[in-house]
A tleap script that builds the chain and sets N, CA, C and O, in Angstrom:
source leaprc.protein.ff14SB
mol = sequence {
  NMET ALA LYS LYS ALA PRO LEU PRO ASP SER
  ALA LEU GLU LEU VAL ALA ARG ARG PHE ALA
  VAL LEU ALA GLU PRO MET ARG LEU ARG LEU
  ILE GLN SER LEU PHE ASP GLY GLU LYS PRO
  VAL ASN ALA LEU VAL GLU ALA THR GLY GLY
  THR GLN ALA ASN ILE SER ARG HIE LEU GLN
  THR LEU THR GLN ALA HIE LEU LEU SER ARG
  ARG LYS GLU GLY LEU GLN VAL PHE TYR ALA
  ILE ALA ASP PRO THR LEU VAL PRO LEU CYS
  GLU LEU VAL CYS GLY SER LEU GLU LYS GLN
  LEU THR LYS GLN ALA GLY VAL LEU LYS CARG
}
set mol.1.N position { 0.839 -1.174 0.000 }
set mol.1.CA position { 0.000 0.000 0.000 }
set mol.1.C position { 0.888 1.243 0.000 }
set mol.1.O position { 1.849 1.324 0.765 }
set mol.2.N position { 0.566 2.204 -0.853 }
set mol.2.CA position { 1.356 3.424 -0.965 }
set mol.2.C position { 1.078 4.351 0.212 }
set mol.2.O position { -0.060 4.497 0.657 }
set mol.3.N position { 2.141 4.970 0.702 }
set mol.3.CA position { 2.018 5.908 1.814 }
set mol.3.C position { 1.493 7.234 1.279 }
set mol.3.O position { 1.961 7.728 0.254 }
set mol.4.N position { 0.504 7.815 1.990 }
set mol.4.CA position { -0.044 9.105 1.567 }
set mol.4.C position { 0.942 10.217 1.883 }
set mol.4.O position { 1.646 10.180 2.893 }
set mol.5.N position { 0.977 11.198 1.009 }
set mol.5.CA position { 1.826 12.371 1.231 }
set mol.5.C position { 1.253 13.176 2.399 }
set mol.5.O position { 0.035 13.232 2.569 }
set mol.6.N position { 2.111 13.794 3.200 }
set mol.6.CA position { 1.612 14.603 4.304 }
set mol.6.C position { 0.790 15.783 3.785 }
set mol.6.O position { 1.045 16.302 2.698 }
set mol.7.N position { -0.178 16.187 4.559 }
set mol.7.CA position { -1.013 17.327 4.179 }
set mol.7.C position { -0.213 18.619 4.309 }
set mol.7.O position { 0.632 18.743 5.196 }
set mol.8.N position { -0.477 19.577 3.431 }
set mol.8.CA position { 0.188 20.882 3.572 }
set mol.8.C position { -0.350 21.600 4.813 }
set mol.8.O position { -1.430 21.281 5.312 }
set mol.9.N position { 0.418 22.565 5.296 }
set mol.9.CA position { 0.032 23.306 6.503 }
set mol.9.C position { -1.361 23.918 6.395 }
set mol.9.O position { -2.104 23.931 7.376 }
set mol.10.N position { -1.721 24.419 5.233 }
set mol.10.CA position { -3.042 25.044 5.063 }
set mol.10.C position { -4.159 24.020 5.289 }
set mol.10.O position { -5.187 24.348 5.882 }
set mol.11.N position { -3.966 22.802 4.825 }
set mol.11.CA position { -4.957 21.747 5.037 }
set mol.11.C position { -4.995 21.328 6.502 }
set mol.11.O position { -6.069 21.075 7.048 }
set mol.12.N position { -3.835 21.256 7.138 }
set mol.12.CA position { -3.786 20.911 8.567 }
set mol.12.C position { -4.500 21.954 9.416 }
set mol.12.O position { -5.110 21.619 10.432 }
set mol.13.N position { -4.425 23.222 9.001 }
set mol.13.CA position { -5.150 24.293 9.702 }
set mol.13.C position { -6.654 24.047 9.629 }
set mol.13.O position { -7.366 24.218 10.618 }
set mol.14.N position { -7.132 23.646 8.454 }
set mol.14.CA position { -8.561 23.357 8.290 }
set mol.14.C position { -8.981 22.168 9.153 }
set mol.14.O position { -10.046 22.195 9.770 }
set mol.15.N position { -8.164 21.144 9.197 }
set mol.15.CA position { -8.445 19.970 10.026 }
set mol.15.C position { -8.507 20.372 11.498 }
set mol.15.O position { -9.412 19.956 12.221 }
set mol.16.N position { -7.550 21.175 11.934 }
set mol.16.CA position { -7.518 21.628 13.329 }
set mol.16.C position { -8.767 22.441 13.667 }
set mol.16.O position { -9.324 22.296 14.755 }
set mol.17.N position { -9.206 23.288 12.748 }
set mol.17.CA position { -10.427 24.077 12.980 }
set mol.17.C position { -11.652 23.184 13.087 }
set mol.17.O position { -12.544 23.433 13.897 }
set mol.18.N position { -11.689 22.140 12.262 }
set mol.18.CA position { -12.819 21.195 12.315 }
set mol.18.C position { -12.873 20.510 13.680 }
set mol.18.O position { -13.939 20.402 14.287 }
set mol.19.N position { -11.716 20.049 14.156 }
set mol.19.CA position { -11.681 19.397 15.470 }
set mol.19.C position { -11.982 20.394 16.589 }
set mol.19.O position { -12.568 20.013 17.602 }
set mol.20.N position { -11.597 21.650 16.429 }
set mol.20.CA position { -11.907 22.666 17.440 }
set mol.20.C position { -13.422 22.857 17.562 }
set mol.20.O position { -13.945 23.010 18.666 }
set mol.21.N position { -14.112 22.846 16.437 }
set mol.21.CA position { -15.577 22.963 16.458 }
set mol.21.C position { -16.186 21.764 17.197 }
set mol.21.O position { -17.169 21.912 17.923 }
set mol.22.N position { -15.604 20.596 17.010 }
set mol.22.CA position { -16.126 19.377 17.636 }
set mol.22.C position { -15.661 19.207 19.086 }
set mol.22.O position { -16.080 18.261 19.753 }
set mol.23.N position { -14.818 20.090 19.577 }
set mol.23.CA position { -14.241 19.953 20.920 }
set mol.23.C position { -15.129 20.526 22.017 }
set mol.23.O position { -14.645 20.802 23.115 }
set mol.24.N position { -16.389 20.707 21.749 }
set mol.24.CA position { -17.332 21.268 22.705 }
set mol.24.C position { -18.407 20.216 23.010 }
set mol.24.O position { -19.114 19.792 22.097 }
set mol.25.N position { -18.547 19.787 24.269 }
set mol.25.CA position { -19.509 18.726 24.608 }
set mol.25.C position { -20.947 18.993 24.157 }
set mol.25.O position { -21.627 18.073 23.702 }
set mol.26.N position { -21.422 20.243 24.276 }
set mol.26.CA position { -22.810 20.521 23.867 }
set mol.26.C position { -22.967 20.342 22.358 }
set mol.26.O position { -24.017 19.889 21.904 }
set mol.27.N position { -21.964 20.680 21.589 }
set mol.27.CA position { -22.051 20.484 20.131 }
set mol.27.C position { -22.105 18.995 19.805 }
set mol.27.O position { -22.824 18.575 18.898 }
set mol.28.N position { -21.344 18.206 20.548 }
set mol.28.CA position { -21.385 16.752 20.348 }
set mol.28.C position { -22.751 16.195 20.733 }
set mol.28.O position { -23.254 15.286 20.072 }
set mol.29.N position { -23.362 16.731 21.801 }
set mol.29.CA position { -24.725 16.304 22.182 }
set mol.29.C position { -25.711 16.622 21.066 }
set mol.29.O position { -26.576 15.809 20.740 }
set mol.30.N position { -25.577 17.812 20.481 }
set mol.30.CA position { -26.475 18.205 19.387 }
set mol.30.C position { -26.309 17.278 18.190 }
set mol.30.O position { -27.293 16.826 17.603 }
set mol.31.N position { -25.071 16.999 17.834 }
set mol.31.CA position { -24.809 16.091 16.714 }
set mol.31.C position { -25.400 14.720 16.998 }
set mol.31.O position { -26.054 14.125 16.141 }
set mol.32.N position { -25.167 14.223 18.204 }
set mol.32.CA position { -25.685 12.908 18.592 }
set mol.32.C position { -27.214 12.888 18.529 }
set mol.32.O position { -27.808 11.878 18.152 }
set mol.33.N position { -27.844 13.996 18.896 }
set mol.33.CA position { -29.303 14.096 18.841 }
set mol.33.C position { -29.832 14.037 17.412 }
set mol.33.O position { -30.999 13.714 17.187 }
set mol.34.N position { -28.969 14.349 16.453 }
set mol.34.CA position { -29.378 14.365 15.048 }
set mol.34.C position { -29.016 13.075 14.308 }
set mol.34.O position { -29.277 12.954 13.111 }
set mol.35.N position { -28.416 12.110 15.015 }
set mol.35.CA position { -28.051 10.840 14.366 }
set mol.35.C position { -29.257 10.168 13.722 }
set mol.35.O position { -29.122 9.537 12.673 }
set mol.36.N position { -30.430 10.292 14.331 }
set mol.36.CA position { -31.609 9.605 13.780 }
set mol.36.C position { -32.452 10.495 12.871 }
set mol.36.O position { -33.577 10.140 12.519 }
set mol.37.N position { -31.905 11.656 12.491 }
set mol.37.CA position { -32.602 12.483 11.509 }
set mol.37.C position { -32.810 13.924 11.936 }
set mol.37.O position { -32.488 14.327 13.054 }
set mol.38.N position { -33.354 14.674 11.011 }
set mol.38.CA position { -33.597 16.103 11.168 }
set mol.38.C position { -34.516 16.389 12.356 }
set mol.38.O position { -35.435 15.625 12.650 }
set mol.39.N position { -34.242 17.521 13.040 }
set mol.39.CA position { -35.070 17.918 14.181 }
set mol.39.C position { -35.198 19.441 14.219 }
set mol.39.O position { -34.302 20.164 13.783 }
set mol.40.N position { -36.338 19.916 14.753 }
set mol.40.CA position { -36.478 21.361 14.940 }
set mol.40.C position { -35.695 21.808 16.178 }
set mol.40.O position { -35.355 20.992 17.034 }
set mol.41.N position { -35.416 23.096 16.260 }
set mol.41.CA position { -34.625 23.643 17.361 }
set mol.41.C position { -35.234 23.290 18.713 }
set mol.41.O position { -34.507 22.894 19.624 }
set mol.42.N position { -36.554 23.425 18.867 }
set mol.42.CA position { -37.167 23.169 20.174 }
set mol.42.C position { -36.941 21.722 20.620 }
set mol.42.O position { -36.775 21.478 21.815 }
set mol.43.N position { -36.931 20.770 19.707 }
set mol.43.CA position { -36.654 19.370 20.058 }
set mol.43.C position { -35.197 19.197 20.478 }
set mol.43.O position { -34.900 18.397 21.366 }
set mol.44.N position { -34.292 19.936 19.851 }
set mol.44.CA position { -32.876 19.869 20.215 }
set mol.44.C position { -32.632 20.494 21.590 }
set mol.44.O position { -31.805 20.005 22.360 }
set mol.45.N position { -33.346 21.567 21.891 }
set mol.45.CA position { -33.250 22.193 23.213 }
set mol.45.C position { -33.699 21.184 24.271 }
set mol.45.O position { -33.034 20.998 25.290 }
set mol.46.N position { -34.825 20.544 24.015 }
set mol.46.CA position { -35.366 19.550 24.959 }
set mol.46.C position { -34.435 18.341 25.100 }
set mol.46.O position { -34.212 17.858 26.210 }
set mol.47.N position { -33.900 17.860 23.995 }
set mol.47.CA position { -33.046 16.665 24.005 }
set mol.47.C position { -31.725 16.890 24.729 }
set mol.47.O position { -31.189 15.968 25.342 }
set mol.48.N position { -31.197 18.113 24.662 }
set mol.48.CA position { -29.874 18.375 25.230 }
set mol.48.C position { -29.915 19.058 26.589 }
set mol.48.O position { -28.919 19.066 27.312 }
set mol.49.N position { -31.063 19.632 26.939 }
set mol.49.CA position { -31.174 20.305 28.228 }
set mol.49.C position { -30.526 21.676 28.277 }
set mol.49.O position { -30.349 22.244 29.355 }
set mol.50.N position { -30.175 22.204 27.130 }
set mol.50.CA position { -29.572 23.538 27.079 }
set mol.50.C position { -30.631 24.620 27.002 }
set mol.50.O position { -31.824 24.332 26.911 }
set mol.51.N position { -30.186 25.869 27.039 }
set mol.51.CA position { -31.114 26.985 26.860 }
set mol.51.C position { -31.265 27.265 25.366 }
set mol.51.O position { -30.394 26.921 24.568 }
set mol.52.N position { -32.351 27.876 25.013 }
set mol.52.CA position { -32.615 28.203 23.599 }
set mol.52.C position { -31.465 29.033 23.006 }
set mol.52.O position { -31.005 28.757 21.898 }
set mol.53.N position { -31.007 30.044 23.746 }
set mol.53.CA position { -29.947 30.920 23.241 }
set mol.53.C position { -28.635 30.156 23.057 }
set mol.53.O position { -27.954 30.321 22.045 }
set mol.54.N position { -28.287 29.327 24.029 }
set mol.54.CA position { -27.040 28.560 23.962 }
set mol.54.C position { -27.079 27.555 22.814 }
set mol.54.O position { -26.110 27.420 22.068 }
set mol.55.N position { -28.196 26.856 22.676 }
set mol.55.CA position { -28.331 25.863 21.603 }
set mol.55.C position { -28.266 26.551 20.243 }
set mol.55.O position { -27.609 26.052 19.329 }
set mol.56.N position { -28.931 27.675 20.103 }
set mol.56.CA position { -28.913 28.407 18.825 }
set mol.56.C position { -27.501 28.829 18.446 }
set mol.56.O position { -27.122 28.758 17.277 }
set mol.57.N position { -26.720 29.269 19.434 }
set mol.57.CA position { -25.342 29.676 19.174 }
set mol.57.C position { -24.499 28.495 18.689 }
set mol.57.O position { -23.727 28.622 17.739 }
set mol.58.N position { -24.657 27.338 19.357 }
set mol.58.CA position { -23.900 26.152 18.952 }
set mol.58.C position { -24.353 25.653 17.572 }
set mol.58.O position { -23.527 25.232 16.762 }
set mol.59.N position { -25.641 25.701 17.313 }
set mol.59.CA position { -26.147 25.277 16.002 }
set mol.59.C position { -25.601 26.178 14.891 }
set mol.59.O position { -25.284 25.705 13.799 }
set mol.60.N position { -25.495 27.460 15.173 }
set mol.60.CA position { -24.934 28.393 14.196 }
set mol.60.C position { -23.468 28.039 13.903 }
set mol.60.O position { -23.048 28.033 12.746 }
set mol.61.N position { -22.702 27.748 14.946 }
set mol.61.CA position { -21.291 27.376 14.768 }
set mol.61.C position { -21.173 26.105 13.935 }
set mol.61.O position { -20.352 26.036 13.020 }
set mol.62.N position { -21.982 25.106 14.244 }
set mol.62.CA position { -21.940 23.839 13.505 }
set mol.62.C position { -22.378 24.013 12.054 }
set mol.62.O position { -21.855 23.350 11.158 }
set mol.63.N position { -23.329 24.896 11.828 }
set mol.63.CA position { -23.802 25.160 10.463 }
set mol.63.C position { -22.746 25.919 9.663 }
set mol.63.O position { -22.509 25.606 8.496 }
set mol.64.N position { -22.108 26.917 10.284 }
set mol.64.CA position { -21.060 27.676 9.603 }
set mol.64.C position { -19.866 26.796 9.256 }
set mol.64.O position { -19.143 27.068 8.297 }
set mol.65.N position { -19.662 25.733 10.046 }
set mol.65.CA position { -18.566 24.791 9.773 }
set mol.65.C position { -18.987 23.727 8.758 }
set mol.65.O position { -18.215 22.814 8.462 }
set mol.66.N position { -20.197 23.839 8.227 }
set mol.66.CA position { -20.746 22.913 7.223 }
set mol.66.C position { -20.920 21.487 7.761 }
set mol.66.O position { -20.919 20.522 6.996 }
set mol.67.N position { -21.070 21.369 9.077 }
set mol.67.CA position { -21.320 20.054 9.676 }
set mol.67.C position { -22.813 19.772 9.729 }
set mol.67.O position { -23.238 18.623 9.612 }
set mol.68.N position { -23.614 20.831 9.906 }
set mol.68.CA position { -25.070 20.701 9.924 }
set mol.68.C position { -25.675 21.529 8.803 }
set mol.68.O position { -25.089 22.508 8.340 }
set mol.69.N position { -26.859 21.114 8.381 }
set mol.69.CA position { -27.631 21.914 7.430 }
set mol.69.C position { -28.823 22.499 8.178 }
set mol.69.O position { -29.233 21.989 9.221 }
set mol.70.N position { -29.370 23.575 7.625 }
set mol.70.CA position { -30.459 24.301 8.269 }
set mol.70.C position { -31.511 24.585 7.219 }
set mol.70.O position { -31.202 24.986 6.097 }
set mol.71.N position { -32.765 24.370 7.604 }
set mol.71.CA position { -33.849 24.781 6.705 }
set mol.71.C position { -34.994 25.342 7.531 }
set mol.71.O position { -35.240 24.918 8.661 }
set mol.72.N position { -35.668 26.280 6.953 }
set mol.72.CA position { -36.760 26.958 7.636 }
set mol.72.C position { -38.081 26.505 7.029 }
set mol.72.O position { -38.216 26.400 5.810 }
set mol.73.N position { -39.048 26.239 7.893 }
set mol.73.CA position { -40.395 25.876 7.455 }
set mol.73.C position { -41.363 26.674 8.321 }
set mol.73.O position { -41.591 26.346 9.485 }
set mol.74.N position { -41.927 27.722 7.737 }
set mol.74.CA position { -42.771 28.620 8.529 }
set mol.74.C position { -41.908 29.303 9.578 }
set mol.74.O position { -40.904 29.937 9.251 }
set mol.75.N position { -42.301 29.172 10.840 }
set mol.75.CA position { -41.543 29.782 11.927 }
set mol.75.C position { -40.515 28.832 12.523 }
set mol.75.O position { -39.677 29.248 13.323 }
set mol.76.N position { -40.572 27.568 12.143 }
set mol.76.CA position { -39.641 26.587 12.702 }
set mol.76.C position { -38.384 26.446 11.861 }
set mol.76.O position { -38.416 26.550 10.635 }
set mol.77.N position { -37.271 26.207 12.554 }
set mol.77.CA position { -35.990 25.967 11.888 }
set mol.77.C position { -35.579 24.540 12.215 }
set mol.77.O position { -35.570 24.131 13.376 }
set mol.78.N position { -35.239 23.789 11.175 }
set mol.78.CA position { -34.858 22.385 11.318 }
set mol.78.C position { -33.372 22.226 11.002 }
set mol.78.O position { -32.832 22.888 10.116 }
set mol.79.N position { -32.732 21.335 11.746 }
set mol.79.CA position { -31.314 21.047 11.535 }
set mol.79.C position { -31.131 19.563 11.240 }
set mol.79.O position { -31.885 18.716 11.719 }
set mol.80.N position { -30.108 19.273 10.439 }
set mol.80.CA position { -29.759 17.888 10.103 }
set mol.80.C position { -28.250 17.817 9.900 }
set mol.80.O position { -27.589 18.832 9.684 }
set mol.81.N position { -27.730 16.620 9.973 }
set mol.81.CA position { -26.305 16.419 9.727 }
set mol.81.C position { -26.043 16.601 8.232 }
set mol.81.O position { -26.667 15.940 7.401 }
set mol.82.N position { -25.124 17.494 7.898 }
set mol.82.CA position { -24.808 17.791 6.499 }
set mol.82.C position { -23.575 17.042 6.016 }
set mol.82.O position { -23.453 16.731 4.831 }
set mol.83.N position { -22.669 16.757 6.930 }
set mol.83.CA position { -21.421 16.082 6.568 }
set mol.83.C position { -21.578 14.588 6.848 }
set mol.83.O position { -21.634 14.184 8.010 }
set mol.84.N position { -21.650 13.763 5.806 }
set mol.84.CA position { -21.883 12.330 6.005 }
set mol.84.C position { -20.750 11.607 6.737 }
set mol.84.O position { -20.933 10.478 7.190 }
set mol.85.N position { -19.595 12.236 6.856 }
set mol.85.CA position { -18.492 11.588 7.578 }
set mol.85.C position { -18.597 11.784 9.091 }
set mol.85.O position { -17.849 11.168 9.850 }
set mol.86.N position { -19.507 12.624 9.522 }
set mol.86.CA position { -19.623 12.958 10.941 }
set mol.86.C position { -20.048 11.771 11.800 }
set mol.86.O position { -19.475 11.547 12.866 }
set mol.87.N position { -21.033 11.017 11.355 }
set mol.87.CA position { -21.524 9.876 12.143 }
set mol.87.C position { -20.435 8.807 12.289 }
set mol.87.O position { -20.167 8.382 13.413 }
set mol.88.N position { -19.792 8.351 11.199 }
set mol.88.CA position { -18.735 7.352 11.388 }
set mol.88.C position { -17.558 7.878 12.213 }
set mol.88.O position { -16.939 7.117 12.957 }
set mol.89.N position { -17.246 9.169 12.089 }
set mol.89.CA position { -16.166 9.746 12.894 }
set mol.89.C position { -16.516 9.660 14.378 }
set mol.89.O position { -15.694 9.230 15.187 }
set mol.90.N position { -17.725 10.063 14.734 }
set mol.90.CA position { -18.162 10.005 16.134 }
set mol.90.C position { -18.188 8.562 16.637 }
set mol.90.O position { -17.764 8.286 17.759 }
set mol.91.N position { -18.681 7.652 15.814 }
set mol.91.CA position { -18.728 6.241 16.219 }
set mol.91.C position { -17.319 5.679 16.406 }
set mol.91.O position { -17.087 4.895 17.327 }
set mol.92.N position { -16.391 6.065 15.557 }
set mol.92.CA position { -15.007 5.608 15.661 }
set mol.92.C position { -14.370 6.103 16.960 }
set mol.92.O position { -13.751 5.327 17.688 }
set mol.93.N position { -14.522 7.392 17.246 }
set mol.93.CA position { -13.933 7.967 18.453 }
set mol.93.C position { -14.599 7.399 19.701 }
set mol.93.O position { -13.913 7.028 20.653 }
set mol.94.N position { -15.923 7.328 19.707 }
set mol.94.CA position { -16.633 6.791 20.874 }
set mol.94.C position { -16.286 5.325 21.100 }
set mol.94.O position { -16.087 4.904 22.239 }
set mol.95.N position { -16.213 4.548 20.027 }
set mol.95.CA position { -15.856 3.134 20.146 }
set mol.95.C position { -14.455 2.955 20.692 }
set mol.95.O position { -14.212 2.073 21.515 }
set mol.96.N position { -13.541 3.780 20.243 }
set mol.96.CA position { -12.161 3.727 20.717 }
set mol.96.C position { -12.090 4.072 22.199 }
set mol.96.O position { -11.393 3.403 22.963 }
set mol.97.N position { -12.809 5.115 22.606 }
set mol.97.CA position { -12.831 5.506 24.020 }
set mol.97.C position { -13.469 4.420 24.886 }
set mol.97.O position { -13.007 4.136 25.991 }
set mol.98.N position { -14.532 3.823 24.366 }
set mol.98.CA position { -15.205 2.756 25.116 }
set mol.98.C position { -14.251 1.591 25.364 }
set mol.98.O position { -14.205 1.058 26.472 }
set mol.99.N position { -13.492 1.191 24.349 }
set mol.99.CA position { -12.506 0.110 24.503 }
set mol.99.C position { -11.443 0.492 25.520 }
set mol.99.O position { -11.071 -0.314 26.373 }
set mol.100.N position { -10.959 1.720 25.428 }
set mol.100.CA position { -9.917 2.197 26.338 }
set mol.100.C position { -10.427 2.207 27.785 }
set mol.100.O position { -9.721 1.767 28.692 }
set mol.101.N position { -11.648 2.708 28.002 }
set mol.101.CA position { -12.205 2.765 29.349 }
set mol.101.C position { -12.486 1.374 29.915 }
set mol.101.O position { -12.303 1.137 31.108 }
set mol.102.N position { -12.933 0.456 29.054 }
set mol.102.CA position { -13.172 -0.925 29.480 }
set mol.102.C position { -11.865 -1.577 29.913 }
set mol.102.O position { -11.806 -2.278 30.923 }
set mol.103.N position { -10.828 -1.333 29.134 }
set mol.103.CA position { -9.502 -1.878 29.461 }
set mol.103.C position { -9.003 -1.299 30.787 }
set mol.103.O position { -8.490 -2.033 31.632 }
set mol.104.N position { -9.153 0.017 30.970 }
set mol.104.CA position { -8.721 0.642 32.216 }
set mol.104.C position { -9.514 0.117 33.411 }
set mol.104.O position { -8.955 -0.097 34.486 }
set mol.105.N position { -10.810 -0.089 33.222 }
set mol.105.CA position { -11.649 -0.608 34.312 }
set mol.105.C position { -11.201 -2.004 34.696 }
set mol.105.O position { -11.208 -2.358 35.875 }
set mol.106.N position { -10.808 -2.804 33.705 }
set mol.106.CA position { -10.306 -4.157 33.974 }
set mol.106.C position { -9.016 -4.136 34.775 }
set mol.106.O position { -8.806 -4.971 35.655 }
set mol.107.N position { -8.159 -3.181 34.466 }
set mol.107.CA position { -6.883 -3.052 35.189 }
set mol.107.C position { -7.158 -2.612 36.634 }
set mol.107.O position { -6.498 -3.084 37.559 }
set mol.108.N position { -8.121 -1.718 36.828 }
set mol.108.CA position { -8.426 -1.235 38.173 }
set mol.108.C position { -9.069 -2.293 39.062 }
set mol.108.O position { -8.936 -2.229 40.284 }
set mol.109.N position { -9.757 -3.255 38.481 }
set mol.109.CA position { -10.416 -4.305 39.250 }
set mol.109.C position { -9.424 -5.314 39.830 }
set mol.109.O position { -9.751 -6.030 40.776 }
set mol.110.N position { -8.237 -5.373 39.277 }
set mol.110.CA position { -7.249 -6.361 39.720 }
set mol.110.C position { -6.744 -6.075 41.097 }
set mol.110.O position { -5.908 -6.816 41.614 }
savepdb mol mol.pdb
quit
């Protein structure tokens, strides 16, 4: 298998910004709430336990980063996952952490 060339600094900056957007627990809760499909803002507020203002701010950040899509229907605003790589990325990281924590718990039980 051929080794991939390293990314240029400009691309690494974009990658770092993407991870910075994802480095906020409430944003991860919002993304997780959207795994099963599009939802209106009020449902996301209820699902995450945040305030309307706080959730709206995080949704705006996620939308500006092109991770979520936004559509308006009457007075309601609906959000959905726009980046199809987001779900497998979250599952990969969560699965890795779960394995690591299980291993650590096994070591602590000894």
